[in-house]
N, C-alpha and C positions, 0 to 999 in steps of 0.2 A: 770818334773812335776812342776806345779804352786801351791803355797800354798793356795792362796785365789782367788776366782772367785766371781765377782759381777754380778748379773743378773738383768738388768733393767737400763734404762738411763734417767729417769725422775729426778725431784728435789732430791729425796732420793738417787737414785743410783749415781748421779753426786756428791752429797754432800759427801757421804761415800768415793767415789773414790778420791775426792780432798783431804780429810783428810788423807787417807792412803798414798797417794803419797807424801804429805808434811811430813809425819812421816817416810818415807823411807820403807814402807811396800809394797813389790811387790804384784801386783795383775793383773788380766786381767778382763776387763769390757766388757760385751756384751749387746747389745740392740739397738733399734732404738731411737736416741736421741729425747726426748720430744714427743714421739709418741702419748701419750694420748691427749696432748694439740694441736698437729698439725693435727691429724687425727680423733679425736673423740669428738671434741667440735665445736659448730657452729661458723662460721665466723661472726665477728661483736660483739661477746660476750665481756663483761667486767668482770674482776675478782671482786668478792665480797670482797676479802681481801684488806686491805689498802696497799699502796706502801711499807711501812716499814716492813710489814709482808709477803712480796712476794719475799724474797731473796732466792737464792740457796747459800749454805754455804761452804766456804772454811775456814780453821782454822785461817787465818790471816785477814779475813773479808776484803780482798783487792779488791773484785769484786762484789759489791752489785748492786741491780737493780738501785739504785740512780746513781751510777757511770756509769753504762751502758747507762742510759738515757742521762746523761750529755755528754757523748762521742758522742751519736747519735743525739743530739739536740732534744730529745723527752721531752715534758713537763712532769714534775714529781713533786709530793709532797708526803710527808710521809703520809698525810691524806688529803682527800677532792678532789683529782683528781683520778678517777678510772683508773686502769691499764688495758689496752686492752689485749685481748688474743694474738694478733699479737705481741705486745711488749714483753709480758712475754715469748712467744715461741722463739722469736728472741734472747732474753736475755739468755735463756737456751742454745741455740746453740752456742752463743758467749762464755758462761761460759765453755762449753765443749771444744771449740777450744783452749781457753786460759789455762784452769786448768786441763782438762782431755783429752789431745790430743791422748792418747793411746786407747780411746774407739773404740771398733770394732763393726761395724754395722752388726752384725750377730745375729741370733736368736738361743736360746737354745731350742733344741727339746726334750731332756730328761736328767734327773738326776737320777742316780742309785747308789746304794751302791757299793763301789769299794775298792781295796786293801789299798789305801791311805786314804780312807774316802768316796770319791765320784768319780764317773765317769760321766763327763759332755759331752754330744754330741751336736754338732752344726748343723745348716741347711746346712753348707758347707760340711758335712761329717766328719769333724774333731772330734776327741775324746780326751778328756783331763782328767787327774787325778788331784784331788784337795783335800786338807786337810779340807778347810773351804769354804762354799758357803754362800753368803749374798744375800737373795732374796729381791729385791726392786721392786717387780712387781706392776703395777698400778691398778687402779680401774676397768679397762675394763675387767679384768678377772672375775669380780663379779657382772655383770649386773643382776638386779633384775626385773623380770616381774611378774605381778599378775597372780596367777594360773588360775584365771577365764578367762584370755585372752591368755594364753600361747599356746593354740591350734591353734590360727589363723596363716595362712601362712605369710611369710615375706612381701608379696606384700601388706598386709593390716595391719601388726603390726610390729613395730620396737622399739628398745630401743633408748633413747635419745643419747646414745654414738655412734650411727650409723650415725649421721648426721653432717657432716662438711659443706656440701653445702645444701642450702634450696631452691634454685631456682626451683627445680622440683615440689615444692608444690604451685607455683604461680597459682592462679585461682582454686585451689582445696580446699576441706573442710577437716580440720584436727582436731581431738580430741587429746589434750595433757592431759595425766593423771598425776596428781601430783601437789604439791604446793611449792616445794623447788626451789632453785636457778635455777636448770636446767630446770624445767618446766616453770618457769616465764620468764627466758631468751628466751627459745624456742618460747613461746607464743608471746612475744613481737617482736622477730625477724621474726617469720612467718608472723605476721600481716604486718610488714614493707615490706616483700617480696611480699605480695599480696594474701596471703592465707586467707580463711575463717576459723578463729580459734575459737575453743571451749575448755575452760580449765575446766577439771573435777577434783574435789578434795573432799575427804571425810571431809576435814576441812571446817568449816563454815565461816572462815574468813582468808584472806590472810595476811601474815606478811611481812613487808619490813623494812630494816634497816633505821634508822633516818639519814637524810642528815646532814652532818657536817655543823655547823653554822659558824665556823671560829672564834667564840668568845672564850676567855679564860674561863676555868671552875674554879669555886670556889674551895677552898681547901676541903670543905665538899663534893662537888660533886666528886672530885678526890679520896677521901677516900671511899665513898659509891659505886662509879662506876669507879674504876681505869681502865685505858686503858690497853689493852693487844693485843697480836698478833691475838687473836680470838674475839676481840671486847671488849666493856666496860662491867664491872661487876666483882664482887668478884669471882664468880664461873668460869667465863671465864679466869680471871687472874690465878686462881689456875690451871686450865687445861693447860694453855699456859706455865706457868713458872715452875710448879712442877710435871712434868710427873713421875719423880722418886718416889715422895710421893704417887701419884695416884696408882702406882704399889703395894703399901702395903695395900691398902684398901681391904676389904673382896670381894671375887669374885662376890657375888650377887650385891653389891653396884656398883662395876665397870661396870658390864654388864648393869645395869639399867641406869647408868650415860651416857654410850656410846649410848644407845638406845634413851634416852630422851633429852639429852643436845644438845644445838646448833641445834635445830630442824629446820624444813623447813622454809625458809625465803628468800626473794629476796633482792638484792641490791637496795639502794634508787633510783638509776639512771634508773631502769627498770620500776618503778611504773607507770610513765606517759605513757609508751608504752603499758601497759596492761590495766589499769583502763580506762574504756570508749571506748576501742577499741576491746577488746576480750570478747566473750560471756563467762560469768562466771557461771558455774554450781557447786556451792559450797554446801557442805553437802551431796554429793552423792558418793556412792561407786559402782564401776562396778561389776555387778553380772554375766555377760556373754555376748557373742557376737556371731553373725553368719553372713555368707556372703550370700547376696541375690542380684541378678541382678548387680553384679559387684561392690557392695558397702558393707560396713560393718555396721551392725546394733548393736549398743551398748545398753545393758540393764543396768540400774542403780536402786539403791534404796537409800532412804534417811534414816536418823536416826529414823524418825517417820514412816518408812515403806511405804513411798510413792514410787510408781514405775514410772519410766520415761525411755524413749528411745531416742536415737540420731542416726541419719544416716549420716555417713561421708565417705570420700574416704580412709582415713587412720587414724590409731591410733598410737600415739607415747607415749610409756610408759616412762615418766620421773620420774620413781619411785625409783631412787637411786641404791645403791649397797649394797650387803649383802655378807660379807666375808664367804666363804665356802671352806675349804681346799680341798675338793674333786674336786673343779673346776680347781685346778692346776694339770692338767693331765700330764704335762711334768715331774712332780715328780713321781717316780715309786710307784706303789701300796704298795710295801714293805716299802718304806720310809714313805709314808703317814700313814700307819697303826701303825707306831711306834711313831708318833708325838702326844703328849698329846694335846687335844683340849678342848675348853670351848665355847659352843654355836657355834661350827664348826670352830672356829678360833684357831690358835696355842696358847698354853700357853707358855709364854716366861719368861726367867730369867731376872734379873735386867740388864743383858748384851745384851738383845734381842736374846739370844740363845734359841732354841727350845729344847725339850726333846731328839732330835737326836743330838748328840754331833757334833759341827762344823757347824750346819745349823742354820742360823740367818734369821729373818724376820724383815724388817723395812717398814714403810709406813702404809697404811690402815690395813694391816693384823695384825699390832701390836696394834691396837686401844683398844682391850679388855684388854690388859696388861698395856698400858701406857696412855690411855685416848683419848678423841676426837681430841686432837691436832695432832694425827697421821693421821687424815684425811686431813690435810692441809699442804701446803709447809712449814709453820712456824715450824712444828715439825721436819723437816729434820736436823736442826742444832744439836738438842739434840741427835737424833738417830746417827748421824755421829760421834759425839764426844764420845758417849758411846761405840759404836761398835769398834771404833779405839782404845780406851783405853783397851777394852777386848782383841783385837787381839794382841796389844803390850805385854800385860801380858802373853798371851798364847805363843807367840813367845819366850819371855824371859824364860818361863818355859821349852819350848822345847830345847832351846840352853843350859840351865843349865843341863838338863837331858843328852844331848849329851856329854857335857863336863865331867860329872860324869862317863858316860859310857866309854868315851875315856880313862880317868885316870885309871879306873878299868881294862880295857883291857891292858893298858901299864904295870900296876903293875903285871899282870899275866906273 
């Protein structure tokens, strides 16, 4: 029996595994390394996060993105030079090889209650018993598609997470729904591919990050708008640096903060690809769609109730992700029913543990408990340190209990 199993091999799963390994805590790690980045994001994309905020975390900070880029001869700067998707994915794979070599490229198909705590089954047919399970599942479990479009068949509707290659849209008309980084990146990249792109958003104005000027900031600017791993600003600094404090906020405030903070916006580098090149239909909300003559007819209305229609070959819903525990169908229904939830996301302790003892959640599923930083790679360091500390304490308690039991048995 293995004591601890980690499910997921993205920035969070790799960070937790590296911390456990460094602290001598045995575990097995399962998942396709960097799968969300390698298979579910479009080629040519640039990360919105700065270089210094795009690390995967080991406890000694011995293998940062900066170090990887230096070894590979890739241009890097803490700020000002966007990190490409290819660079970040390659960094993740190199991190895995160097710091989590025990990662097993296998998929977990089910987790059920077991004698030791959990029984974990793999796609290879193997079955394992574990005392603790750390779920570091990525965003692709939680694709969000507007209900008004969900009835469309896959040939005419897809989520943005389904598009690594964009060449098939060359010469075709595509409507991208959304105004966040995924929508804006896709719109710009589709235009470069040769597609006829229409961006539809209920927002009346698009937002882009400001391009770094390279100039030093005054002390007053640094106080009013301090830099952080989530961008400048006091709120961003709080979310980035004090997720433990966020945990103690009232539930209502936490839910609202996760919903509204760090809202839809694009990187400064994508603005020129979108503005002037992509047809912008801003202030419109999709109300329905139907297929006619092999094309999809999208209906929309504006805030002042004006109706409009658009006919395209395909619709891409770049409408983000919504955590919903029921989407994690590999978790048995029995386990899911025992997990306390808030707005369909697991309620977690200060140690990232759910109401099911021994079951931990890190990453986007932990956002309602620890804040918006859990939606970004930058939060992986805090999560890894906290979970590792919790497991060390748990193991110490178990060893102490065994010692007491052994002494009591010997005394008899």
